[in-house]
C-alpha positions, -999 to +999 in steps of 0.1 A: +212+189-286+217+211-314+185+215-322+175+226-283+205+255-292+193+270-322+158+268-306+172+288-277+192+311-301+163+319-322+141+328-291+165+351-280+169+366-310+126+368-318+123+392-289+126+424-305+092+420-320+074+415-285+105+449-271+071+472-275+091+501-285+118+498-266+154+508-284+190+495-281+195+530-265+171+525-239+188+499-222+229+502-234+257+521-241+295+513-247+331+533-245+365+527-248+391+533-214+417+549-222+439+529-197+473+529-197+506+519-214+522+489-194+558+483-195+558+453-217+546+482-243+510+472-244+481+490-236+455+481-216+424+491-222+388+483-215+351+478-227+330+498-209+291+486-210+265+503-189+230+481-195+194+496-181+187+479-145+181+439-145+197+441-181+222+413-189+247+405-215+270+371-221+305+358-214+324+343-237+309+312-231+272+324-226+256+286-228+224+281-252+197+305-242+228+331-247+250+353-280+285+355-274+299+391-282+324+394-311+346+416-320+355+433-356+388+452-356+391+463-388+400+498-392+422+494-364+453+513-367+487+499-353+475+469-336+492+436-340+468+415-314+439+424-289+443+399-254+407+394-234+403+400-195+371+382-184+361+392-156+344+361-136+309+360-146+276+349-131+256+320-139+218+326-149+187+303-146+154+315-168+129+289-175+149+261-173+178+270-192+215+282-183+233+312-195+268+328-182+273+368-182+271+403-164+246+424-151+239+462-148+274+467-161+309+450-173+339+462-178+361+438-201+401+449-201+416+445-232+456+439-234+465+455-270+492+446-285+506+475-307+530+464-337+552+493-327+547+502-295+568+536-301+534+552-318+499+555-305+471+531-313+438+538-329+416+515-320+382+511-337+359+478-328+326+467-342+304+448-310+285+423-316+265+411-282+234+402-268+213+419-246+184+403-225+161+405-198+123+392-199+129+400-242+167+393-257+178+418-284+209+416-305+228+448-301+257+466-322+283+492-313+308+507-329+334+524-305+369+541-316+395+552-290+432+569-299+455+556-270+483+582-265+510+588-246+514+566-212+481+569-199+470+567-161+461+546-135+422+535-135+404+524-110+377+506-128+396+485-150+420+477-123+394+463-101+378+445-134+412+429-134+413+418-102+375+401-107+391+379-130+390+339-123+417+325-101+443+301-117+444+265-111+473+272-086+458+298-066+426+280-064+446+248-050+437+227-077+467+197-077+451+173-106+427+175-132+426+143-155+403+142-185+386+111-204+376+115-243+353+087-257+335+093-291+300+098-292+272+094-323+275+130-331+309+141-317+328+136-283+320+134-243+346+144-225+351+134-189+366+160-165+379+147-131+398+176-109+410+179-073+398+211-064+384+226-033+351+236-036+343+266-048+311+273-026+276+259-034+262+251-068+292+251-086+285+252-124+311+239-145+320+254-183+343+232-205+354+251-237+371+233-263+392+255-283+373+249-317+353+273-329+315+260-338+314+232-315+285+231-293+293+218-258+261+208-235+260+220-201+280+200-176+269+172-154+291+176-118+295+155-088+318+163-062+325+145-029+348+163-010+376+179-034+368+159-060+346+172-083+337+153-118+321+171-148+308+158-179+298+173-211+289+169-252+303+182-276+288+184-306+310+201-344+287+209-374+300+174-388+281+158-365+312+133-355+336+122-336+363+148-342+398+157-328+404+173-299+435+191-286+434+187-252+463+216-245+431+241-262+404+230-239+395+256-213+379+242-179+360+273-161+344+263-123+321+290-115+313+295-075+292+318-054+303+353-040+322+357-075+347+331-069+358+310-104+386+291-110+401+294-149+420+258-159+440+256-189+443+226-210+427+188-199+453+162-201+451+126-200+448+105-171 
């Protein structure tokens, strides 16, 4: 399983060799939107990516064929922490491989918690991400913005915030229970969820809440409101490991931009 993941990633990174002169500036541009100061004193800003037609980039859990975005905030000033508000992503299938992400454009709202809410925030980020069409290539953006004063309404950011997955309560989920069992090189998790269908061809993505753990595509079966999703989790050690059920996130992606994000996966 890990070898398949490595093969897919290397094939993606090998793309620029055959890019025939395509450069990052031809297909990608990015900025920070200034946003506004919230009642809590935090700042709501957003990373705004614009891609050339039919190009895509990836969600935080992109699948074997994708590269998750990473952020380095070194050089930022008056920043205590940041929180991402991911819009509901799309699911892509290319040559039998599933990936999860966004096409043409991504507005990623970012809530910035300041060390001192009374002072301006200087935000500096190095963003590493993957972009793909017929070929794939890694990309890097160095972005800065000064967040001053109260700011003002931004319809683009507000639209992206409304595009988030529904919570379990909002989607009408009544129950979730997860069985975890050891396998030779990790763990197998079986999630049973009582949730109304989110459309046809539902995709389930399970995030273990542990860095570096590979997670297989979920095998999903549904009968009425009962959905069962099974994934294997393989850590770098290639052995069973301790899983914090509270840190597990189960995301159900449906049709027409529908999605549900379920936090935590208790035992039956």
